[in-house]
Structures are given as structure tokens and as C-alpha cells.
C-alpha positions in Angstrom: 11.0 -31.2 -82.5 10.3 -32.3 -78.8 6.4 -32.6 -77.9 6.2 -33.4 -74.4 7.1 -30.7 -71.8 10.4 -29.3 -71.3 9.7 -28.3 -67.5 7.1 -30.1 -65.5 6.2 -29.6 -62.0 4.0 -31.0 -59.6 3.4 -29.8 -55.9 6.4 -28.1 -55.5 7.2 -26.9 -52.0 10.5 -25.0 -50.9 11.1 -23.7 -47.6 13.8 -21.4 -46.2 13.2 -22.1 -42.1 9.9 -21.3 -41.2 9.1 -19.2 -44.5 7.6 -21.1 -47.2 8.6 -19.4 -50.4 7.1 -22.0 -53.1 3.6 -23.7 -51.6 2.7 -26.3 -54.1 3.4 -25.1 -57.0 2.3 -26.7 -60.5 3.9 -25.9 -63.6 4.2 -27.3 -67.0 6.3 -25.4 -69.9 5.8 -26.9 -73.4 8.4 -26.4 -75.9 8.8 -22.8 -77.0 9.1 -19.6 -74.9 7.4 -19.7 -71.3 7.5 -16.4 -69.3 7.3 -16.7 -65.6 6.3 -13.4 -64.2 5.6 -12.5 -60.4 6.0 -9.8 -57.6 9.0 -9.8 -55.8 9.2 -12.6 -53.1 6.2 -14.7 -55.4 8.8 -17.7 -55.2 9.3 -17.5 -58.9 13.2 -17.4 -58.4 13.1 -20.4 -55.9 11.1 -22.3 -58.4 13.7 -21.6 -61.4 16.5 -22.2 -59.1 15.2 -25.8 -58.4 14.9 -26.3 -62.1 18.3 -25.6 -62.5 19.5 -27.9 -60.1 20.6 -25.4 -57.6 18.2 -25.9 -54.9 16.7 -29.2 -53.7 12.7 -29.4 -53.2 11.1 -29.8 -49.8 8.5 -32.0 -51.5 6.8 -32.4 -54.9 8.5 -33.4 -58.0 10.6 -31.2 -60.7 11.5 -32.8 -64.2 13.3 -30.8 -66.8 13.7 -32.4 -70.2 12.3 -35.5 -68.5 15.4 -35.5 -65.8 15.3 -34.8 -62.0 17.6 -31.8 -61.9 19.1 -32.9 -58.5 19.6 -36.7 -58.8 20.2 -36.6 -62.5 22.0 -33.3 -62.7 25.1 -34.6 -64.6 23.1 -35.9 -67.3 20.8 -32.4 -67.3 23.5 -30.0 -67.4 25.0 -30.5 -70.7 21.6 -29.9 -72.1 20.4 -27.0 -70.6 22.0 -23.0 -70.7 21.6 -21.0 -67.4 21.9 -17.2 -67.3 22.1 -15.8 -63.9 21.4 -12.2 -62.7 25.1 -12.3 -61.0 26.6 -13.4 -64.2 28.4 -16.6 -63.1 31.9 -15.2 -64.2 35.6 -14.8 -62.7 35.5 -11.1 -62.0 39.2 -11.1 -63.3 38.7 -13.2 -66.7 38.3 -11.4 -69.8 34.9 -11.5 -71.6 36.3 -13.2 -74.9 38.2 -16.1 -73.0 35.3 -16.5 -70.6 33.0 -17.4 -73.6 35.4 -19.1 -75.7 36.2 -21.4 -72.6 32.5 -22.1 -72.2 32.2 -22.9 -75.9 35.0 -25.3 -76.0 32.9 -27.3 -73.2 30.3 -28.3 -75.7 30.4 -30.3 -78.7 28.6 -28.0 -81.1 29.0 -24.8 -79.8 27.7 -21.7 -81.5 30.1 -19.8 -83.6 31.8 -17.4 -80.9 33.2 -14.6 -83.1 29.4 -14.4 -84.9 27.8 -14.5 -81.1 30.3 -11.4 -79.9 29.5 -9.7 -82.8 25.6 -10.1 -82.7 25.3 -9.1 -79.2 27.7 -6.1 -79.3 30.6 -7.6 -77.2 33.4 -7.0 -80.0 34.9 -3.8 -78.1 35.1 -5.3 -74.8 36.7 -8.7 -75.5 39.8 -7.9 -73.9 38.3 -6.3 -70.8 38.2 -8.1 -67.7 34.3 -8.7 -66.2 34.7 -6.4 -63.1 35.2 -3.4 -65.7 32.5 -4.1 -67.9 29.5 -2.0 -67.6 26.3 -3.5 -66.1 24.9 -3.9 -69.8 27.8 -5.7 -71.0 27.9 -8.1 -68.1 24.3 -8.9 -69.1 25.1 -9.6 -72.5 28.0 -11.6 -71.9 26.1 -13.7 -69.3 23.6 -14.1 -72.1 25.9 -15.3 -74.4 27.3 -17.9 -72.1 24.0 -19.2 -71.6 23.3 -19.7 -75.3 26.9 -20.5 -76.8 26.4 -24.2 -76.2 23.2 -24.5 -78.2 21.4 -25.8 -75.2 18.0 -27.8 -75.8 16.6 -25.6 -73.0 17.7 -22.1 -71.7 16.9 -20.2 -68.6 17.1 -16.7 -68.9 16.9 -14.3 -65.7 16.2 -11.0 -66.7 18.1 -10.9 -69.9 17.6 -7.2 -71.1 17.5 -5.7 -67.5 19.7 -2.4 -67.9 20.3 -2.7 -71.6 19.7 0.3 -74.0 16.9 -0.2 -76.7 19.1 -1.6 -79.2 20.8 -4.0 -77.4 17.3 -5.0 -75.9 15.8 -5.6 -79.3 18.9 -7.6 -80.3 18.4 -9.8 -77.5 14.9 -10.5 -78.4 15.9 -11.3 -82.1 18.5 -13.7 -80.5 15.7 -15.3 -78.5 13.3 -15.8 -81.3 16.1 -17.2 -83.3 16.6 -19.8 -80.4 13.2 -20.5 -80.8 13.4 -21.0 -84.6 16.1 -23.2 -84.0 14.0 -25.6 -81.6 15.7 -24.2 -78.4 13.0 -23.9 -75.7 13.4 -20.7 -73.2 12.2 -20.3 -69.6 12.5 -16.5 -69.1 11.7 -14.5 -66.2 11.5 -10.5 -66.7 9.9 -7.7 -65.3 9.2 -6.0 -68.6 5.7 -6.9 -69.7 6.2 -5.9 -73.2 9.1 -8.1 -73.3 6.6 -11.4 -72.3 4.1 -10.2 -74.6 6.5 -9.8 -77.4 8.3 -13.0 -76.9 6.1 -15.7 -74.9 4.3 -18.5 -76.1 2.9 -19.2 -72.8 2.6 -17.0 -69.7 2.6 -18.4 -66.1 2.0 -15.6 -63.4 3.0 -16.9 -59.8 2.1 -15.3 -56.5 2.2 -16.5 -53.0 4.3 -19.5 -54.3 1.9 -20.6 -56.6 0.7 -20.1 -60.7 -2.2 -18.5 -60.3 -3.0 -18.7 -64.0 -1.1 -19.9 -67.3 -2.0 -19.3 -70.6 -0.7 -17.4 -74.0 -0.8 -13.8 -73.8 -3.6 -13.9 -76.1 -5.5 -16.2 -73.9 -4.8 -14.1 -70.8 -5.8 -10.9 -72.2 -9.4 -12.1 -73.1 -12.4 -11.4 -71.1 -13.2 -8.6 -68.8 -13.2 -5.4 -70.3 -10.4 -5.9 -72.8 -12.5 -4.4 -75.8 -13.5 -1.0 -75.8 -13.9 1.3 -78.6 -13.8 4.8 -78.2 -14.4 7.8 -80.8 -15.2 11.5 -80.3 -18.3 13.2 -82.0 -20.5 16.2 -81.6 -22.3 16.2 -78.1 -25.5 14.6 -77.3 -25.6 12.0 -79.8 -28.7 9.6 -79.8 -27.0 6.5 -77.7 -29.9 5.0 -77.7 -30.2 4.5 -81.4 -26.8 3.6 -81.5 -27.2 1.1 -79.0 -30.4 -0.5 -80.9 -28.0 -0.8 -84.3 -25.2 -3.0 -82.1 -25.2 -6.6 -80.9 -27.2 -7.7 -78.0 -24.2 -8.0 -75.6 -22.9 -4.6 -76.7 -23.2 -1.2 -74.5 -22.7 2.3 -75.6 -22.3 5.8 -73.3 -21.5 9.2 -73.6 -19.1 9.3 -71.0 -18.6 13.2 -71.0 -19.8 15.6 -73.9 -18.6 14.4 -77.2 -16.6 11.6 -75.8 -18.2 8.0 -76.5 -17.7 4.4 -75.4 -19.0 1.3 -76.8 -17.9 -2.0 -75.4 -18.4 -5.6 -75.9 -16.9 -8.0 -78.5 -15.0 -5.4 -80.6 -14.4 -6.9 -84.0 -14.2 -6.1 -87.6 -18.0 -6.0 -88.0 -18.6 -3.9 -84.9 -16.3 -0.9 -85.9 -18.4 -1.3 -88.9 -21.7 -1.0 -87.5 -20.4 2.2 -85.6 -19.1 3.7 -88.5 -22.0 3.0 -90.5 -24.4 4.2 -87.9 -22.3 7.5 -87.8 -22.4 7.8 -91.4 -26.1 7.4 -91.5 -26.7 10.2 -88.5 -24.2 12.7 -90.3 -21.7 12.2 -87.7 -17.7 12.4 -88.6 -16.2 10.4 -85.7 -12.9 11.2 -84.6 -10.2 9.6 -82.9 -11.2 6.1 -83.1 -9.2 3.7 -80.7 -9.5 0.0 -79.7 -8.4 -0.4 -76.3 -7.5 -4.0 -75.4 -6.7 -5.8 -72.1 -2.5 -5.7 -72.0 -0.5 -8.4 -70.0 0.3 -6.0 -67.4 -3.8 -5.2 -67.0 -4.0 -8.8 -66.5 -0.9 -9.0 -64.0 -2.0 -6.2 -61.9 -5.7 -7.7 -61.8 -4.3 -11.0 -60.7 -1.9 -9.9 -58.1 -3.3 -6.7 -57.0 0.9 -5.8 -57.2 3.2 -3.8 -59.1 5.8 -6.5 -60.8 8.3 -5.0 -59.0 6.4 -4.6 -55.8 
């Protein structure tokens, strides 16, 4: 398996007239699945399109699989797959013939019939692209991106408009790509999708990567660890606090509703339940709340993802 980065960007700048869409962006994507998140207008689409070779940087360096995607496009394109929101399909082409045409352009394509079956395209194979539903067009675009067994695939909103069953089938396909050694650069508006699939997440805002790390790393810190439970009102919170580690806090938020914050691990949970047992308290509705990727995103950008 490849050990060096599949994408390495340094100081990327991309302007459209007087507007700077990407402003000195640095990004490194290791083999595996990297999710690129950002509010609308953050610069992520321009960054990805530059990686795909569709846009030329105004300054900075971009390397994809070690190659310049503009100057070495002929060498790079057979090694990558690209899924576009627009689909990139002739409107009058039938779904199956388009997919088979793409497969024939590659030396070792995936089994087309198996891919059609897996993505639920069997019933619409003879239908022209323009007559497919939005979800069917989306699944066909995904199939076209992966049928050639690329080393790296760029997936732009791969599950937008899909029903839950098709969405989870797509997730399974992406996981299988990773298991087969294919790296994925994923843009998505679904935080749960990034959390489920990504090994690494880069959040882009105002033309820069403002934070990057695994979902677990990004969700650490702050108020991600909070234990809540219910009991009778007026418990001796000071006594509970003495039993907890020095860096923990405890409070009765409303009568009978308690919050313990700090490093919530199995030991702290055991301490709280043991304290309750010693004081004749039957805790109810015990829950552990953690920072989600959406929490991190909102804190870092101050914006909704579709904002």
C-alpha cells in the first residue's frame, strides 16, 4: 500500500477576478479516506477541482499521487476516478452503455454487472440519463467514478438525494474501496457520513484549512465529555464532588437533574454509580454526551454546513 500522501497541497491560491476563493491553503491527505468539509463558499470545491486538474492554481503547489494534475494530467487521469455533481454523462446515453464504455477505457475494470446490481441500477440500465431520477443519476455517477479501479477517487456528495438504503449501500462500497487499497477524497454535507467513513477530516473556511485530524481527534477537548443522570432532588453534590477526580465538576442543573463533566471514562462512570449506591440513590436516565463532528464544525466556522 502507498505510504506517501495521495494529495499534498502547499500554499494554494485560486482567484476568480477580484475574488480569492482559496487563500494559501495547505492540505495533506494520507492513503485512506479523507473528508473535506466546509460551508458554501469556503473554497473546498475550487481546491478539489484543482486536484482533479480542472482548474489551474494561481500560485502554490498541488501534487496528486505525486504528480502535477495540470502539467502531468495525461499520466494522472488513468489513475484517478472523479464523481461530479453534474454527473458528467451525455443526457441521451443509456445508463448501462455509458458505464460499460467507461469500463472499456481501463485495463482492469470492476465487474460492471456486479456494480450495477450493487448500486441498484439494474432496473434502469436501458433508460437514458436524462430520464433517470436524481438518485439514479447520483448512483450512476458514483459507478462511473469507481468502475476503473482507480488508485484515488474524488467523491463529491456521493449520497446526496439517496434514500437510506442506497445511502448505506454507498457507504459499504466506499469502505470496500478502502479495503482494496483505493484512497478516497470525500466532500459531503452529511456530518454522520464523514464520521462513519473518514480516517481524516479537513475543515475548510475562508479559503484555508482551519483544522484537520481524525474524527476522534477533532472531537476531543472542550465539553465533549459530560455525564448526565436523574435522581431525587437535592442530592449532596459537594459529597459527590469529593468522590470525583480533581479535574471533574458536578452540578444539579434543575431539581433532580445532575451533570458531571470532565474526563468521562469507565472509571468515572463507576465512581458516580458507586457514590449513588452508597447514598441510596437510584440513578435514572444515565447518558454520556460527547462532542460530535457537527459541534466541532460549528465551533470552528460559526456556520451551518449548508450556510
